[in-house]
N, C-alpha and C positions, 0 to 999 in steps of 0.2 A: 558912232563908237566913242568919240571923245565926250559926247554929252552923257553917255551912260557911265563912263569912268568918273566924270565930274560929280554926278549924282551919288555914286558909291562913296567917293571921298567925302562928300558933304555929310552923308549919313554916319560915316565912321567918326568924323569930327564931332558931330552932335552927340553921339554915344560916348565918346571920350570925355567931352566936357561935362556931361551929366554924371559920369562915374567919378570924375575928379572932384566935383562939388558935392558928392554924397548922394546923388539921386540915382540909386540903384533900382533897377526894374524888378519889382517883387514877383511879377507874373512870369518873368523870363521869356516873354513872347513880345514880338514887335510887329508893327504894321509895315507895309512895303515902303513907307516913307521914313522908317526908323523910329517912330513913336512907340513908347512903351504901352502895351495893352493893359487896360484897366481891369481890376478884379471886381467881381460882383460881391457886394457886401452881404452880411448875414440878413436873411429875409428876402433876398432876391436871387434869381437864377439866370443862367445864360439864355438869351433870346437869339442872338446871332454871333457867330465867332468873329474874332478879330482878324481882319485880312486887309482889305483896302482901307477900311475905316476902323475906328476904335470899337471895343467890345460894347455890345448892347445888352442890357439886363432888363428883366421884368420881375415885378413883385410876385412872391409866392402867394397862393390862395389860402386864406385862413380855413383851417380844418381839412384841407385837401392836400397841400404840399408844404414843404419847409426847406430851409437851408440854414444850418446852425453855425456856419463859419464862412469866411471869405474864400471864394474859390472861382474857378472858371467852368463850373459844371451847372447843369440845369437843376431846378428844384426837385427834391425827392418826394415821393408819395408818402403820406402819413401812415403809420402803422395802426393796426387794429388789435386790441387786446383779445387774447383767447377767451373762449366761452367760460363763463364763471369767474373770470379775473376782473376785479374792479379797476376802474380807471382813476389814477391819481391826478393827472393833469391832461387837459385836452391838447390837441395838436395846434400850434400857432405857426405863423410864418418863420419864426426863429428857433423853434424847438419841436421835436417829435413827441408823439404820445407817450406818456409815462403810465406804466401799468404796475399794480401792486402784486408782484409775483411772490412776495414773502421774503423772509430772511434767507440769505445765501442762495437766492435765485434771481435771475434777470431775464428780460425779454430778449430772446434771440430771434433774429429775422434775417432773411436773405434779401434778394432784390424785390420780392413780392411784398404786398401790404400785410399779409398774415404773419403771425409769429407764434412762438411758444415759450413757456417758462422753462429755462434750462438752469442746471446747477452752476453756481459760480466756481471759478478756478481758484485754488488755494496756492499761494506763493510758497515755494519750498525753502529748504535750508540754503542760506547764502543769498537769498533774494528778499526784497521788501516790497510792500504794496506802494505803487505809484498812483493808482486810481482805484478807489474802493468800488466793489461791485454794487450795482444798484440800478436806478432808472436810466443812468447814462450809458450802461453797458456792462460787459464782463470786467473782471479784475484785470488790471494792467500791472505786471510785476517788472521790477528792474533789478539787475545784479548789484549787490552792495559795492559801493565805491571804496577805495582805500581809506582807512580810518573809520569805517563803519562795518557792522556785521548783523546777522540775523541767524539765530540758532534754533528756530522753531518754525513750524508751518503755521500760516495765519491767513485769514481773510482780510485783515485790516491793518496789521502792524507794519510800519516801514522799517528800514534799516536804522539801527541806533548807533551812536558814537562809541568807539572802542574805549575801554578803560586805560588809564595810565598808571604805571607803577610809581609809588612814592619814592622819596629819597632813601627810605629805610628798607626798600624792597628791591628784589632782583627780578628782571624779566626772564622767565624760563622759556616762554613761547610767545612770539609776536601775534598780534591780532590777525585772524583770518576772516574771509567773508562769512564763514559759518560758525565761528567761535570767537570768544572774547580773549583779551590778553591774559596770560597766566603769569602771576607774580608770586614770588616767594619771599618771606621775611628773611632778611639777611643783616642782622645788627653787626655781625663781625666782618662784613664785606667792606673792603676799602672803597671809598668814594672816588679816588683817583688812582689810576694805574701808575706804577713806578716808571720813571723816565730815565733811560740810560744817559749818562753824562756825555756831552760832546766835547770836542777840542776847545771850543769857545768857552764852555762852562768851566772846564779845568783852568783855563787862563784867568777867568773872572774869579774863581775860587782862590787861585794863588795870589791875585792882586788884593783881594779883600780879606785874606786870612791874617789873623793878628800875629804880631811879632812875638818871639819867645819871651816869656816873662811878663806879658801884658795882663795875664790873669783871665783872658776870655776862654770859655770852655770849648773844646772840639769834640765832635761825635766820633766815637770809636766804632770799628766794624761790628761789634756786638750790638750797639744801639741801632745801627742802620739795618740790622737783620729783622727788625720788627715788622716792616712792610712785607718781607718775604713770608713770614709766618702767617700774616693775614691772607695772603694769596693761597697758601697751602690749605688753610681752613675753608676758603671758598671752593677750591677744587674738590676737597673732600666731601663737602655738603652736596655739590652738584653730582658727584659720582654716586653718592648714596641715593639721591633722587632717581637717577637713571637706573640704578640696580633695582630699586623698588618697582619702577614701571615695568622692567623686564620680568620680574617675578610675578607681577599681577597678570601680565599677558600670558605667561606660561601657565598660571593657575586657570585662567579662563579657557585656554586651549584644552587643558586636561579635563576640565569639567564638561566641555562640549563633547569630547571624545567619549566620556563616560555615559552621557545622555544618548549619544548615537548608538553605543553598544546595547544600552537597555532597550532602545526602540527595536533594534535588530532582533534581540532575543524575544521581545514580545511578538514581533511579526512572525518569527519561526514558530512560536507556540500557537499562534492563530492558524498557520498553515498545517500544523500537525493535527489540530482539532478538525480542520476541514477534511484532511485526509482520512481521519477516523470516521467522519460522517459519511464519506463517499463509499466506505467499505460496507456500510449497512445495506443489505439486500433482503428482500422478502421473497417468499416462495412464489408469489403471484407475478413476479417480474417487475415490480414497481420499485424504483430507487428513491430513497429519501436521504437528503443531505442533513448535516447537523443543524443548520438554520431552520429547516422545515420541521425537524423534531421539536425544536424549542418553541416554534410558533404554534405547533399542533397541541402543546401541553401548556396552556397558560397557567400561571401561578402568581402568587404575590411577589415573588422575586422578579418575574418578568415585568410587572407593572413598575416596580421600583427602578428597573434598568432603563425603561423608556424615559423616565424623568431625569435620569442621570446620564443620559446619552451625551457623550462629549464630542460627537461629530458636529462639524460646522454646517450650518444650513446652506452656505454658499457652495459647498462641495456636493450637494444633492444633484442627481441627474436633472436635466432641463424638463423632462416629461413629468418627473415627480413634483417639481416645483409648480408646473402648470396645473397638475391635479390638485395641489393644495389651494392654489389661487381660485380654481373653479369651484371647489367646495365652499370656500369663503364667499364667493359671489352668489351662491345659492341662498345664503342667509341674508342677502340684502345689505344695505348700507350700515345697518345697526351691527351686524356681525363683525365686520372688519374694524369698525370704530371701537367696539368692545375689546378686540384683540390689541389694538393700538394702545388703549388705556392700560391693559394688563401688561404690556411690554414697557410701560413707563413713559409714554409720549404725553406731552402737554396738549391741552385742547386746541391751542393756537396752531401747533404743528399739525395736528390731525385735520384741522380745517383747511390748511394749505394743501395737504394730500388730496382732500375731497374736491378741490378745484380742478385737478388734472383729469386727463381722459381715462387713466387706468389707476385709480388710487390704491387698489390692492397690490398691484405689482410694484408701485412706487414705495409703499410702506415696507413690504418684505425686502426689497432691494436695499433701501436705506438702512433697515435694521441689520441685514446680513453684513454690511460693511463695518458694523461696530464690533469692538472687541468682546469676545465671550458670547457670540451669537450661536449657541449650540442648540442641537435638537432637543436636549433635555430641558433647556430654558423655554423653548417654544412650546413643548408639550405641557409644561406646567402652566403657561399662560392659557393654552387652549383648554386645559382642565378647569381653570377658574371660570371660563365663559361657557362651560358645558358643551364642548364640541368634541366628543369622543370619536366621531367619525373621521375627523381630520387627524387625530392622534393615531388611529388605526392605519390611515393612509401613509403617515410618516414612518411608522414602525413596521410596515409590511415588508417582507423580504423581497429582494429583487428576483430571486429564482425560487420556485416552489417545488412541486413534485414532477418528476420527469420519468417517462416510461423507457425501460431499457430495450 
């Protein structure tokens, strides 16, 4: 019992001496004798854990496994690039395989050796890029620290330092993580606030004031009122700015209400048209809605409407999107590549889509996320590549003729 207590005291003394002299154990693990467990360097992995003896490491196999940092874990298996994705750098004992997934894509992998090219994460407002997305992995974002800001979404830009108001400007709003400092020109603003006199100041003034008849000038109350006028000017300007902001917010609210009312009226008009179509009955017992009547009587006006359709492609039902993708697949690789060119995609971007497993779905999904991706714009692109069959599928009504 005494021997065990003595050994424990010895271990504690050794640990205290090492900490006192700056030898802190980086692995935070110790052997039974109190020795700090060694870390396996980059390019080596754990062979046997630290217990009775110190850690034993073994080198990673070139092209098979790797370890890119100092750790107490075994070597990881090298990744394999997906089919059709070129390899930028082979796997070495100190780095994993680097694959050319294209701009704004990176190689995503789980615990297995296989991986796939996934879209990079974009840092939002108030956050900057800490690590750029690429061969090393996905984007790593960090919240902007005090004194920095980021007012836009980006794949590459870090937080930038906040601006500082000059001596001739007044700070209206301090810097926030998602917005810069707001300054206002204030030439009439006093640089120093007036200071109320204290008892000591009064005594000093009495001691330093000139005697009667000495000829030294004294400030009258009218002269001392200049500083108060400057303060009034500053307060007036600030009040005008606040009032202007309130009027702007009120105008935006009123404009939004007007737009909502216009949408409601348009929706009521559509419902009335549908109600009139539902009232149309034939003697044979067949019911035709207003959309069916418009589809059964094609005209030049209907063709113009298909190209001016303002509905968004992303709002189409899933089965309708699958039908469009199936029709494009029937035309082979040339069909969807022509559509990508008609939609304004560069050849390099089209080649990146072609390397994936489902390039047609990837193309339409990426285009649908852009602003202004309406059915009218898609129909115009399909007309340029002479695919009227897909245009008919897009403009076909969801409900046709129904029997009463």
